[in-house]
Residue frames relative to the residue before (quaternion, step in Angstrom):
aa qw qx qy qz dx dy dz
L 1.0000 0.0000 0.0000 0.0000 0.00 0.00 0.00
P 0.5364 -0.5698 0.4879 0.3868 3.58 -1.12 0.48
Q 0.6444 -0.5718 0.3488 0.3691 3.55 -1.04 0.79
A 0.6635 0.5125 -0.3218 0.4399 3.61 0.83 -0.92
D 0.6695 0.4846 -0.3000 0.4764 3.60 0.99 -0.79
A 0.6592 0.5337 -0.3116 0.4284 3.57 0.90 -0.91
L 0.7169 0.4538 -0.2657 0.4578 3.59 0.90 -0.87
R 0.6019 0.5257 -0.3706 0.4733 3.58 1.27 0.00
K 0.5671 0.6044 -0.3749 0.4153 3.57 1.26 -0.32
R 0.5470 -0.5668 0.4952 0.3666 3.53 -1.33 0.28
L 0.3427 -0.7926 0.4689 0.1859 3.58 -0.22 1.30
E 0.5988 0.5960 -0.3561 0.3992 3.58 1.08 -0.63
D 0.5909 0.5696 -0.3619 0.4420 3.60 1.26 -0.25
F 0.6993 0.4225 -0.2468 0.5212 3.59 1.32 -0.14
R 0.4355 -0.6780 0.5236 0.2765 3.56 -1.22 0.46
V 0.7969 0.0897 -0.0026 0.5974 3.56 1.09 -0.79
V 0.1357 -0.7411 0.6509 0.0931 3.53 -1.17 0.70
C 0.0906 -0.7811 0.6172 0.0271 3.58 -0.86 1.02
L 0.1166 -0.7716 0.6233 0.0508 3.55 -0.78 1.05
V 0.0881 -0.7994 0.5942 0.0063 3.56 -0.51 1.23
D 0.8278 -0.1358 0.0175 0.5441 3.55 -0.54 1.28
P 0.0747 0.8475 -0.5225 0.0562 3.60 0.75 1.01
D 0.5059 -0.5737 0.5427 0.3470 3.50 -1.31 0.48
P 0.6717 -0.4624 0.3539 0.4581 3.60 -1.20 0.25
L 0.2762 -0.7640 0.5684 0.1302 3.55 -1.05 0.87
T 0.4779 -0.6456 0.5082 0.3107 3.54 -1.16 0.58
Q 0.6729 -0.4696 0.3785 0.4282 3.53 -1.30 0.25
A 0.6560 0.5136 -0.3084 0.4590 3.60 0.98 -0.83
E 0.6471 0.5087 -0.3255 0.4653 3.61 1.02 -0.72
W 0.6322 0.5092 -0.3315 0.4808 3.59 1.00 -0.77
K 0.6431 0.5223 -0.3194 0.4600 3.59 0.98 -0.85
R 0.6402 0.5274 -0.3198 0.4580 3.56 0.99 -0.83
L 0.6531 0.4932 -0.3043 0.4874 3.57 1.00 -0.83
S 0.6291 0.5328 -0.3271 0.4619 3.58 1.02 -0.78
D 0.6446 0.5068 -0.3190 0.4753 3.59 0.94 -0.83
F 0.6214 0.5467 -0.3275 0.4557 3.57 1.05 -0.81
V 0.6812 0.4783 -0.2817 0.4773 3.58 0.90 -0.95
E 0.6530 0.5147 -0.3128 0.4591 3.58 0.93 -0.85
G 0.6746 0.4821 -0.2797 0.4839 3.56 1.20 -0.56
G 0.6820 -0.5117 0.2732 0.4454 3.59 1.28 0.17
G 0.5139 0.6469 -0.4210 0.3743 3.61 1.24 -0.01
G 0.4086 -0.6943 0.5361 0.2522 3.53 -1.24 0.47
L 0.0844 -0.7936 0.6017 0.0312 3.56 -1.12 0.66
A 0.0220 -0.7578 0.6521 0.0035 3.54 -1.01 0.93
V 0.0630 -0.7917 0.6077 -0.0017 3.56 -0.85 1.02
F 0.0671 -0.7846 0.6164 -0.0088 3.56 -0.74 1.13
L 0.2038 -0.8106 0.5392 0.1034 3.57 -0.16 1.27
G 0.0164 -0.7831 0.6213 -0.0206 3.53 -1.17 0.72
R 0.8392 -0.2207 0.1423 0.4762 3.55 -1.19 -0.53
H 0.6117 0.5662 -0.3631 0.4163 3.62 1.10 -0.50
A 0.5965 0.5633 -0.3636 0.4413 3.60 1.23 -0.24
R 0.5240 0.6592 -0.3960 0.3660 3.56 1.30 -0.18
G 0.1667 -0.7574 0.6254 0.0860 3.53 -1.01 0.94
R 0.7459 -0.3791 0.2805 0.4704 3.58 -1.21 -0.30
N 0.8041 0.1269 -0.0297 0.5800 3.56 0.92 -0.94
G 0.7972 -0.0866 0.0313 0.5967 3.57 0.69 1.06
P 0.7941 -0.2766 0.2044 0.5012 3.57 -1.20 -0.41
D 0.5760 -0.5775 0.4463 0.3681 3.58 -1.11 0.67
P 0.5603 -0.6467 0.4012 0.3268 3.61 -0.90 0.90
S 0.5792 0.6028 -0.3919 0.3842 3.62 1.09 -0.51
F 0.6562 0.4978 -0.3131 0.4728 3.59 1.18 -0.49
R 0.6711 0.4469 -0.2956 0.5123 3.57 1.33 0.11
L 0.3768 0.7127 -0.4983 0.3191 3.57 1.25 0.23
P 0.6179 -0.5542 0.3923 0.3964 3.62 -1.07 0.56
E 0.6381 0.5290 -0.3279 0.4534 3.59 1.03 -0.75
A 0.6482 0.4914 -0.3084 0.4932 3.59 1.10 -0.70
E 0.6430 0.5390 -0.3177 0.4417 3.58 0.95 -0.89
A 0.6291 0.5437 -0.3358 0.4426 3.59 1.09 -0.65
L 0.7454 0.4029 -0.2134 0.4862 3.60 1.15 -0.55
L 0.6854 0.4770 -0.2873 0.4692 3.58 1.05 -0.72
P 0.5235 -0.6583 0.4347 0.3218 3.61 -1.00 0.71
A 0.7822 0.0296 -0.0216 0.6220 3.59 1.25 -0.36
V 0.4899 -0.6341 0.5078 0.3163 3.54 -1.23 0.46
P 0.4271 -0.7014 0.4931 0.2871 3.63 -0.67 0.99
A 0.1619 -0.8130 0.5564 0.0570 3.56 -0.81 1.03
R 0.7958 -0.0945 0.0867 0.5919 3.58 1.01 -0.76
E 0.4942 -0.6461 0.4951 0.3053 3.52 -1.28 0.38
F 0.1186 -0.7716 0.6219 0.0613 3.53 -1.05 0.81
R 0.0484 -0.7846 0.6180 0.0153 3.56 -0.94 0.88
A 0.3821 -0.7053 0.5528 0.2257 3.52 -0.90 0.98
A 0.6366 -0.5530 0.3735 0.3865 3.58 -1.14 0.57
E 0.8033 0.0229 0.0069 0.5952 3.61 0.87 -0.84
């Protein structure tokens, strides 16, 4: 599902939510995902080019709510040669 559609759904109806190269999330969206995980749901987040901000990672991926869910705070973008 497109990210905007998926985050409007009732997350409790799912066992796992996978975000593949998500656009920046609001504080409320991160909180909603956190509540889902705390309630026993699974979450996988695969950051990609949409996490890029003007001067490094988009600030939304450094919100406290995001930091509680991500295994590390994004610091810089890395691109492999090929």
